[in-house]
C-alpha positions as CSV (number, residue, x, y, z in Angstrom):
1,X,3.2,-8.6,-20.8
2,X,0.5,-9.6,-23.3
3,X,-0.9,-13.2,-23.0
4,X,-0.2,-14.0,-26.7
5,X,3.5,-13.1,-26.2
6,X,3.7,-15.1,-23.0
7,X,2.3,-18.2,-24.7
8,X,4.8,-17.7,-27.6
9,X,7.7,-17.4,-25.1
10,X,6.6,-20.5,-23.2
11,X,6.1,-22.4,-26.4
12,X,9.6,-21.4,-27.6
13,X,11.1,-22.4,-24.2
14,X,9.4,-25.8,-24.4
15,X,11.0,-26.4,-27.8
16,X,14.4,-25.8,-26.4
17,X,13.9,-27.7,-23.2
18,X,12.6,-30.8,-24.9
19,X,15.9,-31.3,-26.9
20,X,17.9,-34.3,-25.8
21,X,21.0,-35.5,-27.5
22,X,20.2,-38.8,-29.3
23,X,23.7,-40.1,-28.4
24,X,22.7,-40.1,-24.7
25,X,20.1,-42.9,-25.2
26,X,22.6,-45.7,-26.1
27,X,25.1,-44.2,-23.7
28,X,22.8,-44.8,-20.7
29,X,21.3,-48.0,-22.2
30,X,17.8,-46.4,-22.6
31,X,15.4,-48.5,-24.7
32,X,13.3,-45.9,-26.4
33,X,9.7,-47.0,-26.7
34,X,10.7,-49.9,-24.5
35,X,12.1,-51.5,-27.7
36,X,15.4,-53.3,-28.0
37,X,17.8,-52.5,-30.8
38,X,16.6,-55.6,-32.7
39,X,13.0,-54.4,-32.6
40,X,11.9,-56.8,-29.9
41,X,10.1,-55.5,-26.8
42,X,11.8,-55.0,-23.5
43,X,10.6,-57.7,-21.1
44,X,8.8,-56.0,-18.2
45,X,6.5,-58.6,-16.9
46,X,5.0,-62.1,-17.0
47,X,1.5,-63.2,-17.9
48,X,-0.7,-66.2,-18.4
49,X,-3.2,-64.4,-20.7
50,X,-2.1,-63.5,-24.3
51,X,1.0,-64.2,-26.3
52,X,2.0,-62.4,-29.5
53,X,4.6,-64.2,-31.6
54,X,6.2,-62.8,-34.8
55,X,9.7,-64.1,-34.6
56,X,12.0,-66.7,-33.0
57,X,15.4,-66.1,-31.3
58,X,18.1,-67.9,-33.3
59,X,21.4,-69.4,-32.1
60,X,23.3,-66.2,-33.1
61,X,21.2,-64.1,-30.8
62,X,19.2,-62.5,-33.6
63,X,15.6,-62.8,-34.7
64,X,14.2,-65.2,-37.3
65,X,10.9,-64.0,-38.8
66,X,8.0,-66.5,-38.7
67,X,4.3,-66.5,-39.6
68,X,2.5,-64.6,-36.9
69,X,0.8,-66.4,-34.0
70,X,-1.6,-65.0,-31.4
71,X,-2.5,-67.2,-28.3
72,X,-5.4,-66.7,-26.0
73,X,-4.7,-68.5,-22.7
74,X,-2.5,-71.0,-24.6
75,X,-4.9,-71.6,-27.4
76,X,-3.8,-70.4,-30.9
77,X,-6.3,-67.9,-32.4
78,X,-6.9,-70.0,-35.5
79,X,-7.8,-73.1,-33.4
80,X,-10.5,-71.0,-31.6
81,X,-11.8,-69.2,-34.7
82,X,-12.0,-72.0,-37.3
83,X,-14.7,-74.1,-35.4
84,X,-16.8,-70.9,-35.0
85,X,-16.6,-70.1,-38.7
86,X,-17.4,-73.7,-39.7
87,X,-20.4,-73.9,-37.4
88,X,-21.5,-70.4,-38.3
89,X,-22.0,-69.5,-34.6
90,X,-21.2,-66.5,-32.5
91,X,-18.2,-66.9,-30.2
92,X,-17.2,-63.6,-28.6
93,X,-18.8,-64.5,-25.3
94,X,-17.0,-67.9,-25.3
95,X,-13.7,-66.2,-25.9
96,X,-14.4,-63.6,-23.2
97,X,-15.1,-66.4,-20.7
98,X,-11.8,-68.0,-21.7
99,X,-9.8,-64.8,-21.3
100,X,-11.3,-64.0,-17.9
101,X,-11.2,-67.5,-16.5
102,X,-8.3,-69.3,-18.3
103,X,-10.6,-72.2,-19.4
104,X,-13.1,-72.8,-22.2
105,X,-16.7,-73.0,-20.9
106,X,-18.8,-76.1,-21.3
107,X,-22.3,-75.7,-22.7
108,X,-24.0,-75.0,-19.4
109,X,-21.3,-72.5,-18.3
110,X,-21.5,-70.7,-21.7
111,X,-25.2,-70.4,-21.6
112,X,-25.1,-69.0,-18.1
113,X,-22.4,-66.5,-19.1
114,X,-24.3,-65.4,-22.1
115,X,-27.4,-64.8,-19.9
116,X,-25.3,-62.8,-17.5
117,X,-23.9,-60.6,-20.2
118,X,-27.4,-60.1,-21.7
119,X,-28.9,-59.2,-18.3
120,X,-26.2,-56.5,-17.8
121,X,-26.5,-54.8,-21.2
122,X,-29.4,-52.4,-20.4
123,X,-28.4,-49.1,-18.9
124,X,-30.1,-47.6,-15.9
125,X,-31.9,-44.3,-16.3
126,X,-29.2,-42.2,-14.7
127,X,-26.5,-43.6,-17.0
128,X,-28.6,-43.0,-20.0
129,X,-29.4,-39.4,-19.0
130,X,-25.6,-39.0,-18.4
131,X,-24.8,-40.1,-22.0
132,X,-27.4,-37.6,-23.4
133,X,-25.8,-34.8,-21.4
134,X,-22.4,-35.8,-22.7
135,X,-23.3,-35.3,-26.4
136,X,-20.2,-34.5,-28.4
137,X,-18.2,-35.2,-31.5
138,X,-15.9,-37.9,-30.1
139,X,-17.4,-41.2,-29.0
140,X,-14.2,-42.3,-27.3
141,X,-14.3,-39.4,-25.0
142,X,-18.0,-40.0,-24.2
143,X,-17.1,-43.7,-23.5
144,X,-14.3,-42.7,-21.1
145,X,-16.4,-40.3,-19.2
146,X,-19.3,-42.7,-19.1
147,X,-17.0,-45.3,-17.6
148,X,-15.8,-42.9,-15.0
149,X,-19.5,-42.1,-14.2
150,X,-20.1,-45.8,-13.6
151,X,-18.0,-45.4,-10.5
152,X,-20.7,-43.3,-8.9
153,X,-23.4,-46.0,-9.4
154,X,-21.2,-49.0,-8.3
155,X,-21.9,-50.1,-4.7
156,X,-18.3,-51.2,-4.2
157,X,-16.2,-49.3,-6.7
158,X,-12.9,-49.4,-4.9
159,X,-13.1,-53.1,-3.9
160,X,-10.3,-55.1,-5.7
161,X,-11.3,-58.5,-4.5
162,X,-11.4,-61.2,-7.2
163,X,-15.2,-61.6,-6.9
164,X,-15.8,-57.8,-7.3
165,X,-13.3,-57.5,-10.2
166,X,-15.1,-60.3,-12.1
167,X,-18.5,-58.6,-11.4
168,X,-17.1,-55.3,-12.8
169,X,-15.6,-57.1,-15.8
170,X,-18.9,-58.6,-16.8
171,X,-20.8,-55.3,-16.4
172,X,-18.2,-53.4,-18.5
173,X,-18.1,-56.0,-21.2
174,X,-21.9,-56.0,-21.3
175,X,-22.4,-52.2,-21.2
176,X,-19.7,-51.0,-23.6
177,X,-21.9,-51.9,-26.7
178,X,-24.9,-50.1,-25.3
179,X,-23.0,-47.0,-24.3
180,X,-21.3,-46.8,-27.8
181,X,-24.6,-47.4,-29.7
182,X,-26.5,-44.9,-27.7
183,X,-23.7,-42.3,-27.8
184,X,-23.6,-42.5,-31.6
185,X,-27.3,-42.3,-32.0
186,X,-27.4,-39.2,-29.8
187,X,-24.4,-37.7,-31.8
188,X,-26.2,-38.4,-35.1
189,X,-29.4,-36.8,-33.7
190,X,-27.6,-33.6,-32.4
191,X,-25.0,-33.2,-35.2
192,X,-26.9,-34.5,-38.3
193,X,-30.5,-33.8,-37.4
194,X,-31.4,-37.5,-37.7
195,X,-34.2,-39.2,-35.7
196,X,-33.2,-40.4,-32.2
197,X,-33.6,-44.1,-31.6
198,X,-32.9,-45.7,-28.3
199,X,-33.5,-49.5,-28.7
200,X,-33.1,-51.7,-25.7
201,X,-31.0,-54.9,-26.1
202,X,-33.0,-58.0,-26.8
203,X,-32.8,-61.3,-25.0
204,X,-31.2,-64.3,-26.7
205,X,-29.2,-62.2,-29.1
206,X,-25.4,-62.4,-29.1
207,X,-23.5,-59.3,-28.1
208,X,-22.6,-58.6,-31.7
209,X,-26.2,-58.9,-32.8
210,X,-27.5,-56.7,-30.0
211,X,-24.9,-54.0,-30.9
212,X,-26.0,-53.9,-34.5
213,X,-29.7,-54.0,-33.5
214,X,-29.2,-51.0,-31.1
215,X,-27.1,-49.1,-33.5
216,X,-28.9,-49.5,-36.8
217,X,-31.8,-52.0,-36.3
218,X,-31.3,-54.0,-39.5
219,X,-28.4,-56.3,-40.2
220,X,-27.6,-59.5,-42.1
221,X,-26.5,-62.7,-40.5
222,X,-23.1,-62.4,-42.2
223,X,-22.7,-58.8,-41.0
224,X,-23.3,-60.0,-37.4
225,X,-20.9,-63.0,-37.7
226,X,-18.2,-60.8,-39.2
227,X,-18.5,-58.3,-36.4
228,X,-18.4,-61.2,-33.9
229,X,-15.1,-62.3,-35.5
230,X,-13.7,-58.7,-35.3
231,X,-14.5,-58.6,-31.6
232,X,-12.8,-61.9,-31.1
233,X,-9.5,-61.0,-32.9
234,X,-9.3,-57.7,-31.1
235,X,-10.2,-58.8,-27.6
236,X,-6.6,-59.4,-26.5
237,X,-3.0,-58.7,-27.7
238,X,-0.6,-59.4,-24.9
239,X,0.4,-57.2,-21.9
240,X,2.8,-55.1,-23.9
241,X,0.4,-53.2,-26.2
242,X,0.1,-49.6,-25.1
243,X,-3.5,-49.6,-23.8
244,X,-3.2,-52.9,-21.9
245,X,0.1,-51.8,-20.4
246,X,-1.6,-48.6,-19.4
247,X,-4.3,-50.6,-17.6
248,X,-1.6,-52.7,-15.9
249,X,0.4,-49.7,-14.8
250,X,-2.6,-48.0,-13.3
251,X,-3.9,-51.2,-11.8
252,X,-0.6,-51.7,-10.0
253,X,-1.4,-48.6,-8.0
254,X,-4.6,-50.3,-6.8
255,X,-6.7,-47.6,-8.2
256,X,-10.4,-48.4,-9.0
257,X,-11.4,-50.3,-12.1
258,X,-13.1,-47.3,-13.7
259,X,-10.1,-45.0,-13.5
260,X,-7.9,-47.7,-14.9
261,X,-10.1,-48.6,-17.8
262,X,-10.7,-44.9,-18.6
263,X,-6.9,-44.6,-18.9
264,X,-6.8,-47.5,-21.3
265,X,-9.5,-45.9,-23.4
266,X,-7.4,-42.7,-23.6
267,X,-4.4,-44.7,-24.8
268,X,-6.4,-46.7,-27.4
269,X,-7.8,-43.4,-28.8
270,X,-4.4,-42.4,-30.1
271,X,-3.8,-42.6,-33.9
272,X,-0.7,-44.7,-33.3
273,X,-2.8,-47.3,-31.5
274,X,-6.5,-47.9,-31.9
275,X,-7.1,-44.9,-34.1
276,X,-5.0,-46.4,-36.9
277,X,-8.0,-48.0,-38.7
278,X,-9.4,-44.6,-39.4
279,X,-6.2,-43.6,-41.1
280,X,-6.3,-46.7,-43.2
281,X,-9.8,-46.3,-44.5
282,X,-9.1,-42.6,-45.3
283,X,-6.0,-43.6,-47.2
284,X,-8.0,-46.3,-49.0
285,X,-10.6,-43.8,-50.2
286,X,-7.8,-41.5,-51.4
287,X,-6.2,-44.3,-53.4
288,X,-9.5,-45.4,-54.9
289,X,-9.7,-41.9,-56.4
290,X,-6.1,-41.4,-57.2
291,X,-5.5,-44.8,-59.0
292,X,-7.4,-45.1,-62.2
293,X,-6.9,-48.8,-62.9
294,X,-7.4,-50.8,-59.8
295,X,-5.9,-53.9,-61.4
296,X,-2.7,-52.3,-62.6
297,X,0.2,-53.2,-60.3
298,X,2.6,-50.8,-62.0
299,X,0.3,-47.8,-61.5
300,X,-0.3,-48.8,-57.9
301,X,3.5,-49.2,-57.3
302,X,4.2,-45.8,-58.8
303,X,1.7,-44.1,-56.5
304,X,2.7,-46.0,-53.4
305,X,6.3,-45.0,-53.9
306,X,5.3,-41.4,-54.2
307,X,3.6,-41.7,-50.9
308,X,6.7,-43.2,-49.3
309,X,8.7,-40.3,-50.7
310,X,6.3,-37.9,-49.0
311,X,5.2,-36.5,-52.4
312,X,1.4,-37.1,-52.1
313,X,-1.5,-38.0,-49.8
314,X,-0.7,-36.7,-46.3
315,X,3.1,-36.5,-47.0
316,X,3.9,-38.6,-43.9
317,X,5.9,-41.1,-45.8
318,X,3.7,-43.9,-44.4
319,X,1.4,-46.5,-45.9
320,X,-1.0,-47.0,-43.1
321,X,-1.8,-50.6,-42.1
322,X,1.5,-52.0,-43.3
323,X,4.0,-53.1,-40.6
324,X,3.8,-54.2,-37.0
325,X,6.0,-53.9,-33.9
326,X,6.0,-57.7,-33.4
327,X,4.6,-59.5,-36.5
328,X,6.9,-60.0,-39.4
329,X,5.6,-62.5,-42.1
330,X,1.9,-62.2,-41.2
331,X,-0.5,-60.8,-38.7
332,X,-2.8,-63.7,-37.7
333,X,-5.7,-61.3,-37.0
334,X,-5.6,-60.0,-40.6
335,X,-5.4,-63.6,-41.8
336,X,-8.6,-64.5,-39.9
337,X,-10.4,-61.4,-41.0
338,X,-9.8,-62.1,-44.7
339,X,-11.8,-65.3,-44.3
340,X,-15.0,-63.4,-43.9
341,X,-14.1,-60.1,-45.6
342,X,-14.3,-61.7,-49.0
343,X,-17.7,-63.2,-48.3
344,X,-19.0,-59.9,-47.0
345,X,-17.7,-58.0,-50.0
346,X,-19.5,-60.4,-52.3
347,X,-22.7,-60.0,-50.3
348,X,-22.4,-56.2,-50.7
349,X,-21.4,-56.2,-54.3
350,X,-18.0,-54.8,-53.4
351,X,-15.8,-57.5,-54.9
352,X,-14.0,-55.0,-57.1
353,X,-13.0,-53.0,-54.0
354,X,-12.0,-56.2,-52.1
355,X,-9.8,-57.3,-55.0
356,X,-8.2,-53.8,-55.1
357,X,-7.4,-53.9,-51.4
358,X,-5.9,-57.3,-51.7
359,X,-3.7,-56.2,-54.6
360,X,-2.9,-53.0,-52.7
361,X,-1.8,-55.0,-49.7
362,X,0.6,-57.1,-51.9
363,X,2.1,-54.1,-53.6
364,X,2.4,-52.0,-50.4
365,X,4.4,-54.8,-48.7
366,X,6.7,-54.9,-51.7
367,X,7.2,-51.2,-51.9
368,X,7.8,-50.7,-48.2
369,X,10.3,-53.5,-48.1
370,X,12.3,-52.0,-51.0
371,X,12.0,-48.4,-49.8
372,X,13.4,-49.2,-46.3
373,X,16.2,-51.4,-47.6
374,X,15.5,-53.6,-44.5
375,X,16.0,-57.3,-44.1
376,X,13.2,-57.5,-41.6
377,X,10.0,-58.5,-43.5
378,X,6.8,-56.5,-43.1
379,X,3.2,-57.5,-43.4
380,X,-0.2,-55.9,-43.3
381,X,-1.7,-55.6,-39.9
382,X,-5.3,-56.0,-38.8
383,X,-6.0,-52.3,-39.3
384,X,-5.5,-52.7,-43.0
385,X,-8.7,-54.7,-43.3
386,X,-10.8,-53.7,-40.2
387,X,-11.8,-50.3,-41.4
388,X,-12.8,-51.7,-44.8
389,X,-14.9,-54.4,-43.1
390,X,-16.5,-51.9,-40.7
391,X,-17.5,-49.9,-43.8
392,X,-19.0,-53.0,-45.5
393,X,-21.1,-53.7,-42.4
394,X,-22.4,-50.1,-42.7
395,X,-20.8,-48.8,-39.5
396,X,-20.0,-45.1,-39.2
397,X,-16.3,-44.0,-38.9
398,X,-17.0,-42.2,-35.6
399,X,-17.3,-45.6,-33.8
400,X,-14.4,-47.5,-35.4
401,X,-12.1,-46.9,-32.4
402,X,-14.8,-47.2,-29.8
403,X,-15.6,-50.7,-31.3
404,X,-11.9,-51.6,-30.8
405,X,-12.5,-50.7,-27.1
406,X,-15.7,-52.8,-27.1
407,X,-13.5,-55.8,-27.9
408,X,-10.4,-55.0,-25.9
409,X,-12.3,-54.4,-22.7
410,X,-12.1,-58.1,-22.2
411,X,-8.3,-58.2,-22.4
412,X,-8.0,-55.1,-20.3
413,X,-10.0,-56.6,-17.5
414,X,-8.3,-60.0,-17.7
415,X,-4.9,-58.2,-17.3
416,X,-6.2,-56.0,-14.5
417,X,-7.4,-59.0,-12.6
418,X,-4.0,-60.7,-13.1
419,X,-2.1,-57.6,-12.1
420,X,-4.0,-57.4,-8.8
421,X,-3.9,-61.1,-8.0
422,X,-0.4,-62.5,-8.6
423,X,1.9,-63.0,-5.6
424,X,4.7,-60.5,-5.1
425,X,2.9,-57.7,-6.9
426,X,4.6,-54.3,-6.9
427,X,3.7,-50.9,-8.2
428,X,5.1,-50.5,-11.7
429,X,7.7,-47.8,-11.4
430,X,10.5,-47.6,-14.1
431,X,13.2,-44.9,-14.1
432,X,14.1,-41.9,-16.3
433,X,17.7,-40.7,-16.3
434,X,17.9,-36.9,-15.9
435,X,20.6,-35.5,-18.2
436,X,20.4,-31.8,-17.3
437,X,23.2,-30.3,-15.3
438,X,22.5,-28.7,-11.9
439,X,21.4,-25.0,-12.0
440,X,22.2,-22.3,-9.4
441,X,19.1,-20.4,-8.1
442,X,18.9,-16.7,-9.2
443,X,16.9,-14.4,-7.0
444,X,13.9,-12.8,-8.7
445,X,15.3,-9.3,-8.7
446,X,18.4,-10.5,-10.5
447,X,16.7,-12.3,-13.4
């Protein structure tokens, strides 16, 4: 039998075997995607870390949409971000300390934590050589493989004591920016023929500043503060988001930190999760060319409705960056990002593009709501703006999703530490109902 025919036959068999009658899901009470019929998530655990709020339960048992809220260790995101913006100071390290410890640091603790992060940012020679050897087109894969390689150089990689987990958390938070910056510069050198620059992190710079320095050398203060804000708002999003849940599931087996975090990176890479911002920026570029008058709401509506009818763009019927599994009236991360996005657009002479994306957001929400005939309101999510902001900062699209991981490593490690340290912990092991009838074995000669 020819190999091509065998692959065709196996593929055709897979198509048939993957068919499951949709009526069986409600029959057995299966919550597809771990979502309830009303759109809320199935409750699978308890946490003291993050809280994502987009609706309230009403007296009738339904859901009442509210303005989105995101809490880090009980503090609403806006209450943490607003002082940082007013004082024009960097805050990612402060938020990382909060998420890991559950308390806000005082000045002395914050300074010591910043120094600890800074001291752990440089890579040893073996890790650097490893990244060079891993040159490739996908920085997320290089990041995951580099994390797995860190297991080799860790003196206690399998130790899940609190002290060792905190040490590993600090090292991962500190080294993600360095790995990503170096991996991209090596990619740029090997794929684009550009000069290869390996800049070592500097003392007394924030994590956001050091990343921009290692990546592209020059940056403005507003670029650095905007990146710092992006890292803060993407650092944590509750235990139910796919990548964090992946980290918790793998952590419940008591596997090592590096295997668990590599699994989280694999989850985040997917276009339905962390890879969504790339889809948004590609869509935005398309719309900038397809729509002639960026101020004409009618022309924008006409084209967006064509997209929803699968007549144009990628014919998916989607407007990327619109809608969220939890948030209804607003995504607080997008609200915070707009505060600096407008200032950055003005600094870069991109106010026309910024006004266009704001109008596009407004009309897209309206068009999606009318198209779906749904009573549940929709809003733009953080991905609608994050890709645009990355572009304003001058960051290459190849590192958009890795930068999401650079922020979310804080939340991942906070949840891993919690998963391994609460009393009564058990391996996470849900069930799948098998709906196939028993089969009678047929001897090989009779098949």
